[in-house]
Every structure is written in C-alpha cells, then in structure tokens.
C-alpha positions as CSV (number, residue, x, y, z in Angstrom):
1,X,8.1,0.7,2.1
2,X,5.6,-1.5,0.3
3,X,2.7,-0.3,2.4
4,X,4.0,3.2,1.6
5,X,3.7,2.4,-2.1
6,X,0.1,1.4,-1.4
7,X,-0.9,4.3,0.7
8,X,1.4,7.3,0.3
9,X,2.2,7.0,-3.5
10,X,-1.5,6.9,-4.5
11,X,-2.2,9.9,-2.3
12,X,0.8,11.8,-3.6
13,X,-0.5,11.2,-7.1
14,X,-4.0,12.1,-6.1
15,X,-3.2,15.1,-3.9
16,X,-0.3,16.6,-5.9
17,X,-1.2,15.9,-9.5
18,X,-4.9,16.4,-9.0
19,X,-4.4,19.4,-6.7
20,X,-2.2,21.0,-9.4
21,X,-4.8,20.2,-12.1
22,X,-7.8,21.4,-10.1
23,X,-6.3,24.6,-8.8
24,X,-5.0,25.6,-12.3
25,X,-8.3,24.6,-14.0
26,X,-11.1,25.2,-11.5
27,X,-9.7,28.1,-9.4
28,X,-10.5,28.8,-5.8
29,X,-14.3,28.4,-6.0
30,X,-14.3,25.1,-7.8
31,X,-11.6,23.7,-5.6
32,X,-13.5,24.9,-2.6
33,X,-16.5,22.8,-3.6
34,X,-14.4,19.7,-3.9
35,X,-12.6,20.4,-0.6
36,X,-15.7,20.9,1.3
37,X,-17.6,17.9,0.0
38,X,-14.7,15.6,0.4
39,X,-14.3,16.8,4.0
40,X,-17.9,15.8,4.6
41,X,-17.3,12.4,2.9
42,X,-14.5,11.8,5.5
43,X,-16.8,12.6,8.4
44,X,-19.7,10.4,7.2
45,X,-17.3,7.5,6.4
46,X,-16.1,7.4,10.0
47,X,-19.7,6.8,11.2
48,X,-20.4,4.1,8.7
49,X,-17.1,2.3,9.2
50,X,-17.8,2.3,12.9
51,X,-14.2,1.5,14.0
52,X,-14.6,-2.0,12.5
53,X,-11.1,-1.9,10.9
54,X,-9.4,-1.7,14.3
55,X,-11.9,-4.2,15.7
56,X,-11.0,-6.6,12.9
57,X,-7.3,-6.3,13.6
58,X,-7.7,-6.8,17.3
59,X,-10.0,-9.8,17.2
60,X,-8.5,-11.5,14.2
61,X,-5.4,-12.0,16.4
62,X,-7.2,-12.9,19.7
63,X,-10.1,-15.0,18.4
64,X,-8.2,-17.3,16.1
65,X,-11.0,-17.6,13.6
66,X,-10.3,-14.8,11.2
67,X,-13.1,-15.9,8.8
68,X,-15.7,-15.4,11.6
69,X,-14.3,-12.0,12.5
70,X,-14.3,-10.9,8.9
71,X,-17.9,-11.9,8.4
72,X,-19.1,-10.0,11.5
73,X,-17.2,-6.8,10.8
74,X,-17.9,-6.7,7.1
75,X,-21.6,-7.6,7.6
76,X,-22.0,-4.8,10.1
77,X,-20.5,-2.2,7.7
78,X,-22.6,-3.5,4.8
79,X,-25.8,-3.0,6.8
80,X,-24.8,0.5,7.8
81,X,-23.8,1.4,4.2
82,X,-27.2,0.2,2.8
83,X,-29.1,2.2,5.5
84,X,-27.0,5.3,4.7
85,X,-27.6,5.0,0.9
86,X,-31.4,4.7,1.4
87,X,-31.5,7.7,3.7
88,X,-29.2,9.9,1.6
89,X,-31.3,9.1,-1.5
90,X,-34.6,9.9,0.2
91,X,-33.4,13.1,1.7
92,X,-31.2,14.4,-1.1
93,X,-33.1,17.6,-1.7
94,X,-33.0,18.6,2.0
95,X,-29.3,17.7,2.4
96,X,-28.5,19.7,-0.8
97,X,-30.4,22.7,0.6
98,X,-28.7,22.5,4.0
99,X,-25.2,22.4,2.4
100,X,-26.1,25.2,-0.1
101,X,-26.0,23.0,-3.1
102,X,-29.7,23.2,-4.0
103,X,-28.8,23.8,-7.7
104,X,-26.7,20.6,-7.8
105,X,-28.5,17.9,-5.8
106,X,-26.7,15.3,-8.0
107,X,-23.5,16.1,-6.1
108,X,-25.2,14.7,-3.0
109,X,-26.3,11.5,-4.7
110,X,-22.9,10.8,-6.2
111,X,-21.2,11.5,-2.9
112,X,-23.6,9.2,-1.1
113,X,-22.6,6.3,-3.5
114,X,-18.9,7.0,-3.1
115,X,-19.3,6.8,0.7
116,X,-21.2,3.5,0.5
117,X,-18.7,1.8,-1.8
118,X,-15.6,3.0,0.0
119,X,-17.1,1.8,3.3
120,X,-17.8,-1.7,2.0
121,X,-14.2,-2.2,0.8
122,X,-12.7,-1.3,4.2
123,X,-12.6,-4.8,5.8
124,X,-11.5,-6.6,2.6
125,X,-8.5,-4.2,2.5
126,X,-7.9,-4.8,6.2
127,X,-7.9,-8.5,5.6
128,X,-5.2,-8.1,3.0
129,X,-3.1,-6.2,5.4
130,X,-3.7,-8.6,8.3
131,X,-2.7,-11.5,6.1
132,X,0.5,-9.6,5.2
133,X,-0.1,-9.3,1.5
134,X,1.3,-5.8,1.0
135,X,1.9,-6.2,-2.8
136,X,-1.8,-6.9,-3.5
137,X,-2.7,-4.0,-1.2
138,X,-0.3,-1.7,-3.0
139,X,-1.3,-2.7,-6.5
140,X,-5.1,-2.2,-5.8
141,X,-4.5,1.2,-4.1
142,X,-2.3,2.4,-6.9
143,X,-4.8,1.1,-9.5
144,X,-7.7,2.9,-7.8
145,X,-5.9,6.2,-8.1
146,X,-4.7,5.6,-11.6
147,X,-8.3,4.9,-12.7
148,X,-9.5,8.1,-11.0
149,X,-6.7,10.2,-12.5
150,X,-7.3,8.9,-16.0
151,X,-11.0,9.6,-15.8
152,X,-10.5,13.1,-14.3
153,X,-8.0,14.1,-17.0
154,X,-10.4,12.7,-19.6
155,X,-13.5,14.5,-18.5
156,X,-12.0,17.8,-17.3
157,X,-9.0,18.1,-19.7
158,X,-9.2,16.1,-22.9
159,X,-13.0,16.0,-23.6
160,X,-13.4,19.8,-23.0
161,X,-10.5,20.5,-25.4
162,X,-12.1,18.3,-28.1
163,X,-15.5,19.8,-27.5
164,X,-14.2,23.3,-27.8
165,X,-12.3,22.5,-31.0
166,X,-14.9,20.4,-32.8
167,X,-18.1,20.4,-30.9
168,X,-18.7,16.8,-32.0
169,X,-18.9,15.0,-28.7
170,X,-22.3,13.4,-28.0
171,X,-24.1,14.6,-24.8
172,X,-24.1,11.0,-23.4
173,X,-20.3,11.0,-23.5
174,X,-19.6,14.5,-22.3
175,X,-21.8,17.3,-20.9
176,X,-20.0,20.5,-20.1
177,X,-22.8,21.5,-17.6
178,X,-21.7,18.7,-15.3
179,X,-18.4,20.5,-14.8
180,X,-16.8,19.8,-11.3
181,X,-19.3,16.9,-11.0
182,X,-17.1,14.8,-13.2
183,X,-14.6,14.6,-10.2
184,X,-17.3,12.8,-8.2
185,X,-18.3,10.6,-11.1
186,X,-14.6,9.6,-11.7
187,X,-14.2,8.8,-8.0
188,X,-17.4,6.7,-8.1
189,X,-16.3,4.7,-11.1
190,X,-12.9,4.0,-9.4
191,X,-14.6,2.9,-6.2
192,X,-16.9,0.6,-8.1
193,X,-13.9,-1.1,-9.9
194,X,-12.2,-1.6,-6.5
195,X,-15.3,-3.4,-5.2
196,X,-15.2,-5.7,-8.2
197,X,-11.5,-6.5,-7.8
198,X,-12.0,-7.2,-4.1
199,X,-14.7,-9.8,-4.7
200,X,-12.2,-12.7,-4.1
201,X,-11.7,-11.5,-0.5
202,X,-15.4,-12.1,0.2
203,X,-15.0,-15.9,0.0
204,X,-14.5,-15.8,3.8
205,X,-17.9,-14.3,4.4
206,X,-20.6,-16.4,6.0
207,X,-24.1,-15.6,7.3
208,X,-23.6,-17.1,10.8
209,X,-24.0,-14.7,13.7
210,X,-22.3,-15.0,17.1
211,X,-23.7,-12.3,19.5
212,X,-20.9,-12.7,22.0
213,X,-18.2,-12.0,19.4
214,X,-20.2,-9.1,18.0
215,X,-20.6,-7.6,21.5
216,X,-16.8,-7.8,22.0
217,X,-16.1,-6.2,18.7
218,X,-18.6,-3.4,19.3
219,X,-17.3,-2.8,22.8
220,X,-13.8,-2.4,21.3
221,X,-14.8,-0.5,18.2
222,X,-17.6,1.8,19.4
223,X,-15.3,4.2,21.2
224,X,-13.1,4.4,18.1
225,X,-16.1,5.9,16.3
226,X,-15.8,8.9,18.6
227,X,-12.1,8.9,18.0
228,X,-12.5,8.7,14.3
229,X,-15.3,11.3,14.2
230,X,-13.3,13.7,16.3
231,X,-10.3,13.0,14.1
232,X,-12.2,13.8,11.0
233,X,-13.5,17.0,12.6
234,X,-10.0,17.9,13.5
235,X,-8.7,17.1,10.0
236,X,-11.6,18.2,7.8
237,X,-14.0,20.2,9.9
238,X,-12.2,23.5,9.3
239,X,-13.1,23.5,5.6
240,X,-16.7,23.1,6.5
241,X,-16.6,25.7,9.3
242,X,-14.7,28.2,7.2
243,X,-17.5,28.2,4.6
244,X,-20.2,28.9,7.2
245,X,-18.3,31.2,9.6
246,X,-16.5,33.6,7.2
247,X,-18.5,36.9,7.4
248,X,-18.7,37.4,3.6
249,X,-20.8,34.5,2.1
250,X,-19.8,35.6,-1.5
251,X,-16.2,34.9,-0.7
252,X,-16.6,31.9,1.6
253,X,-16.3,29.2,-1.1
254,X,-13.2,30.8,-2.6
255,X,-11.7,31.1,0.9
256,X,-12.2,27.4,1.4
257,X,-10.5,26.7,-2.0
258,X,-7.5,28.9,-1.2
259,X,-7.0,27.4,2.3
260,X,-7.5,23.9,1.1
261,X,-5.0,24.3,-1.8
262,X,-2.2,25.3,0.6
263,X,-3.4,22.6,3.1
264,X,-2.7,20.0,0.4
265,X,1.0,20.9,0.4
266,X,1.1,20.7,4.1
267,X,-0.6,17.3,4.0
268,X,2.6,15.7,2.7
269,X,3.4,15.0,6.4
270,X,-0.1,13.5,6.7
271,X,0.6,11.1,3.9
272,X,3.8,10.1,5.6
273,X,1.8,9.5,8.8
274,X,-0.8,7.5,7.0
275,X,1.9,5.3,5.5
276,X,3.2,4.7,9.0
277,X,-0.2,3.9,10.4
278,X,-0.9,1.2,7.8
279,X,2.1,-0.7,8.9
280,X,2.2,0.2,12.6
281,X,-1.3,-0.9,13.7
282,X,-0.8,-4.6,12.8
283,X,2.8,-4.4,13.9
284,X,2.1,-3.1,17.4
285,X,-0.1,-6.0,18.2
286,X,2.3,-8.5,16.7
287,X,5.2,-7.4,18.9
288,X,3.2,-6.7,22.0
289,X,4.0,-10.1,23.6
290,X,7.8,-9.7,23.1
291,X,10.1,-9.0,26.0
292,X,11.6,-5.9,24.4
293,X,8.3,-4.6,23.0
294,X,8.5,-1.3,24.9
295,X,12.0,-0.6,23.7
296,X,10.8,-1.4,20.1
297,X,8.0,1.1,20.4
298,X,10.5,3.7,21.7
299,X,12.8,3.1,18.7
300,X,9.9,3.4,16.3
301,X,9.0,6.7,17.9
302,X,12.5,8.0,17.3
303,X,12.6,6.9,13.7
304,X,9.2,8.5,13.1
305,X,10.1,11.9,14.6
306,X,13.4,12.2,12.8
307,X,11.9,11.2,9.5
308,X,9.0,13.6,10.0
309,X,11.2,16.5,10.9
310,X,13.3,16.0,7.7
311,X,10.1,16.0,5.7
312,X,8.7,19.1,7.4
313,X,11.9,21.0,6.9
314,X,12.4,19.8,3.4
315,X,8.9,21.1,2.5
316,X,8.9,24.4,4.3
317,X,12.4,25.4,3.4
318,X,11.6,24.8,-0.3
319,X,8.1,26.3,-0.2
320,X,9.0,28.7,-2.9
321,X,9.2,25.7,-5.3
322,X,6.3,23.8,-3.8
323,X,3.9,26.7,-4.4
324,X,4.0,26.2,-8.1
325,X,2.1,23.0,-7.6
326,X,-0.9,25.3,-7.1
327,X,-2.6,27.6,-9.6
328,X,-1.7,31.3,-9.2
329,X,-5.2,32.1,-7.9
330,X,-4.8,29.7,-5.0
331,X,-1.4,30.5,-3.6
332,X,-2.5,33.2,-1.2
333,X,-2.7,30.7,1.7
334,X,0.9,29.4,1.4
335,X,1.8,30.9,4.8
336,X,-0.2,28.3,6.7
337,X,2.0,25.4,5.5
338,X,4.6,25.4,8.4
339,X,1.8,25.7,11.0
340,X,-0.3,22.8,9.6
341,X,2.8,20.6,9.0
342,X,3.9,21.0,12.6
343,X,0.4,20.2,13.8
344,X,0.4,17.0,11.7
345,X,3.8,16.0,13.0
346,X,2.2,16.2,16.5
347,X,-0.7,14.0,15.3
348,X,1.8,11.4,14.1
349,X,3.5,11.4,17.5
350,X,0.0,11.0,19.0
351,X,-0.5,7.9,16.8
352,X,2.8,6.5,18.1
353,X,1.6,7.2,21.7
354,X,-1.6,5.2,21.0
355,X,0.2,2.0,22.0
356,X,-0.9,2.3,25.6
357,X,-4.7,2.4,25.1
358,X,-4.7,-0.1,22.2
359,X,-2.6,-2.7,24.1
360,X,-4.7,-2.3,27.2
361,X,-8.0,-2.2,25.4
362,X,-8.7,1.3,26.8
363,X,-10.0,2.8,23.6
364,X,-12.7,4.7,25.5
365,X,-9.9,7.0,26.7
366,X,-8.8,7.6,23.2
367,X,-12.4,8.7,22.5
368,X,-12.1,11.2,25.4
369,X,-8.8,12.6,24.1
370,X,-10.1,12.9,20.5
371,X,-13.2,14.6,21.9
372,X,-11.1,17.2,23.7
373,X,-9.2,17.7,20.4
374,X,-12.4,18.2,18.5
375,X,-13.6,20.7,21.1
376,X,-10.4,22.7,20.7
377,X,-10.7,22.6,16.9
378,X,-14.3,23.8,16.8
379,X,-13.9,26.3,19.6
380,X,-10.8,28.0,18.1
381,X,-12.3,27.9,14.6
382,X,-15.5,29.7,15.8
383,X,-13.4,32.3,17.7
384,X,-10.6,32.9,15.1
385,X,-12.2,32.5,11.6
386,X,-14.3,35.7,11.8
387,X,-11.2,37.6,13.0
388,X,-8.3,36.2,10.9
389,X,-9.9,33.8,8.4
390,X,-8.2,30.6,7.5
391,X,-5.0,31.4,9.5
392,X,-7.3,30.8,12.5
393,X,-8.1,27.4,11.1
394,X,-4.4,26.5,10.8
395,X,-3.7,27.6,14.3
396,X,-6.6,25.6,15.6
397,X,-5.2,22.5,13.8
398,X,-1.8,23.0,15.6
399,X,-3.4,23.6,19.0
400,X,-5.7,20.6,18.7
401,X,-3.0,18.0,17.9
402,X,-0.6,19.6,20.5
403,X,-3.2,19.2,23.2
404,X,-4.0,15.6,22.2
405,X,-0.3,14.6,22.1
406,X,0.5,16.1,25.5
407,X,-2.5,14.4,27.2
408,X,-1.7,11.0,25.7
409,X,1.9,11.2,26.6
410,X,1.3,11.9,30.3
411,X,-1.6,9.5,30.5
412,X,0.4,6.7,28.8
413,X,3.2,7.1,31.3
414,X,0.9,6.0,34.1
415,X,-0.8,3.2,32.2
416,X,1.9,1.6,30.0
417,X,5.2,3.5,30.5
418,X,7.5,3.3,27.5
419,X,11.1,4.5,27.6
420,X,10.9,7.3,25.1
421,X,13.9,9.5,24.9
422,X,11.7,12.5,25.5
423,X,14.2,15.2,26.3
424,X,16.3,14.3,23.2
425,X,13.4,14.2,20.9
426,X,12.0,17.5,22.1
427,X,15.5,18.9,21.5
428,X,15.4,17.7,17.9
429,X,12.0,19.3,17.4
430,X,13.2,22.6,18.8
431,X,16.3,22.5,16.6
432,X,14.1,22.1,13.5
433,X,12.0,25.0,14.6
434,X,15.1,27.1,15.2
435,X,16.4,26.2,11.7
436,X,13.1,27.3,10.1
437,X,13.1,30.5,12.2
438,X,16.6,31.4,10.9
439,X,15.4,30.9,7.3
440,X,12.3,33.0,7.9
441,X,14.3,35.8,9.6
442,X,17.1,36.0,7.0
443,X,15.0,35.4,3.9
444,X,16.9,37.1,1.0
445,X,14.9,38.8,-1.7
446,X,16.5,36.8,-4.6
447,X,15.0,33.3,-5.0
448,X,18.4,31.7,-5.8
449,X,19.8,33.1,-2.6
450,X,16.9,31.9,-0.5
451,X,17.2,28.4,-2.0
452,X,20.9,28.3,-1.4
453,X,20.6,29.5,2.2
454,X,17.8,27.0,2.9
455,X,19.8,24.1,1.3
456,X,22.7,24.9,3.7
457,X,20.3,25.0,6.6
458,X,18.8,21.7,5.6
459,X,22.2,20.1,5.3
460,X,23.2,21.6,8.7
461,X,20.2,20.0,10.3
462,X,20.8,16.7,8.6
463,X,24.4,16.7,9.7
464,X,23.6,17.5,13.3
465,X,21.0,14.7,13.4
466,X,23.4,12.2,11.8
467,X,26.1,13.1,14.3
468,X,23.8,13.1,17.3
469,X,22.2,9.7,16.3
470,X,25.4,8.0,15.1
471,X,24.4,4.6,16.5
472,X,20.9,4.7,15.0
473,X,22.3,5.8,11.6
474,X,24.9,3.0,11.6
475,X,22.3,0.5,12.6
476,X,20.0,1.6,9.9
477,X,22.7,1.5,7.2
478,X,23.7,-2.0,8.4
479,X,20.2,-3.2,8.1
480,X,19.8,-1.8,4.6
481,X,23.0,-3.4,3.5
482,X,22.1,-6.8,5.0
483,X,18.7,-6.6,3.2
484,X,20.3,-5.9,-0.2
485,X,22.8,-8.7,0.3
486,X,19.8,-11.1,0.7
C-alpha cells in the first residue's frame, strides 16, 4: 500500500487531474501533441535505462556489495544519458522535421532534457526500494507530481487568466506563444528538483570499475532492453502509429488526442499493475529461496487477478460517470475503454508469470516474448488503423498482451511450474466478461437506471467472488485485523 502511494497515487493525480485539465483546456489536437511526445519519451527512456533497474535488483542481492552494484549501474546510465543529450541537441532540427514539429523545435530540446534527468534518477529510486524505504520513495514520487501539477496549473490556468484580464505579466514570466510547451517545461522543472533531492543517494557512488561485474550486469540487463522497448511499443507505439497511418493527415493529431484521452481512463488498471510491479519485483527475489515460494507466487496471482477484475468492472460499469473526466471534445473514444482494460489485465497477469524467467536468469526469453508482442502490435495497427481508426489500436493492444500472456504461461509450466489455479481464475475472468456483457446488452436509456443496474451487477459479481473465495477472504480479513491490532 505504501508503494502504491508512491506509484499509483502520483499517477492518478497526474493522469486524472491533468487529463481532465488538458482535455477541457487544450482539446483533441493539443492533447494529441502531448500524448504522442510522451509516448516517444517512454520509448527512448527504455533504451537509455538499458534494463539497469532489474540488473541492480538482481545483483544487489547476489553480489553482496550493493555500493559497487549501484556505482556500475548508475554510471552506465549516466554515460548513456550524456550521449543522448549531446546527440539530441545536435540533431534537434532534423528530429523536429521528422516528427512534424518543425515549427516547434524547442519541444524536442525540452523533451531531450526530461529524458536525461528521468533516466539519471532511475537507480537512486531503485536503491530506495531495494533498501526497503517505501516512505521516502512515496514522498519523493508524490512531491514530483505535486510540483508538476502546481506549475502546469500556474502556466496554463492562472497566468493566462491574469494575462487576459490585466495584460500586465512580463514576457519572461509568461509567454502565451509557448502554449502547450509549458507542460514540458513544468515536467522538466519537476525532474530537476527530483535530481537535487536524490543527491544523498549518490554517496554510494565510486569511480572504481569491475569488468567482470559489469559483464554480468549487462548479460542480465541487455535482453531486458528488448523487453522494455517492445513493452513501450506495445504501450505507446499506437499513439505514434495512429498519427502517421491515419489516412487524413489534417485529422491525425486530433485522432491521437481523442484516442489517448479515453486510453487514460482505461489506464487505471495500468496504474494498479505498476503499483504491483514496484512491490513484486524485489519481493519475488526475496522469497525465491523459501520452501513455499511457488505457493506464494500462486496466491499472489489470485489476489492480483481478483483485484484487477474488480477494478476493471468498477470502471467499465460506471463509464457514464468516468467520461466526465474528459473534455466534451475528447469523449468520442470512450468505447475503447473495456477493450484496453482487459488487455492491461492480461499484461498484469504476464508480469505475474515473469517469475520463471527472472528466477532462472532466462531474460533472453522474455525479450523474445516481448518481441512477438511488439510484432503483433505493429502488424495489427498497420492493418487496422486505415480501416477502423483507433478501434484497431485498442484491439491490437488486447491481442498483443493476450498472446504474450499465453506464451509465458505455457513456457513457464515447462521451466518453473507454479501451481496456479488456472481453471478457477479463467472462470472468474469469464464471469466478469459475462457481467459486462449483460450490462452492455440491457443498457437502459435513462442514466439512473443504467447506474442502478450496473451497481446491482457489480454487487452480484463481488458477492459471487466472496462466496467462491471464502478462505481467501477470511484470511485477508484476519491479516488486516492482526495488523491493526499491532
């Protein structure tokens, strides 16, 4: 829950508050610019970070000398970040031309700095997690988002209002021509503050170099670059492809904005999955040596799927309310939400299934599976976008994560079999799908009737789960009571 405070709460604030603000203020085209460039940030970050976070977690446990592992992983990222910043600065005009931002090359410069600063803070944050200091992690993550939020509201909300009313603001303080660029400047400022606040974590850095250790880290981490790159393509590539594949270039940016706005509602399940990953990756290595490790992984899988299904149904059954988080101009894509949420639930299950290749140091196979997923994503987007627009992108997301999940499940059974209750869990997923189908088929015209019906359906699903998983529910309640007594 504390890691959730540090990961999911900032993203909820960022995605929901800022999504609402942006979509009401900037419309589809402005929001499309932000969505596309942040998608590209995610892809470049994977390359610069080079899988070093997982490499740090793995070798901080096995090597014994965490300071040495910190220095090697952080130093490697620092070198890549500097190289990236130099290249991006030199080739800014060409990059801006290629991405169709020739009129705003400053966007490219600001984005390049955001990438460099965020990459450099990766290993210090990983060290905080590895040393089990979740409160510091949570506070820094929340502060990062708060700074960003304050600056965005200042430059896109308060200052424009003052300028329109009085016209007295100096140009050095506020320039209306910058417009959407203030989003990037706000992010850049927040990232710079984070780097300063993380300086105490650098006390472990030393300039010694151990080629044997670095080789081991690279052999473990390099395949994860392909995994991360493929994952970023699966997660963010559709926003980029949609802009370049939609037949009408005059509408393309607006299409990206409309799709991305509804995608932000669907991404609630992604935030939940991200919260899980922050806690699960160090956890899976810590319990790997225990006798009942496999049973523990199976229990975690059940908790994850049941929680994820409740979140998916809770969002999709009340989509008539969630849509008001978006500006009226950007609500046209709301029908993609159930498809994308199911896809991300499958991605979360895939993360649970990652135990086998991480425990056995077989990350190269993860690269292969992620590569297959990326091929599915790109292929289906290329085929479907010209025909059905962003609905094709949503279906590509679902197909990609379904394929990856199925491959990992059957491969893991051969390498590191875990006693998942597969039949039972598939049954719960099908039940949730059936509940949603009933809601979709009946769908009364009156809003209050729809919400009443969906509330009954949600309670029905919750009741069936509680009855079917009585032992699990009683165990969970007992643990919560015991914790509160302490």
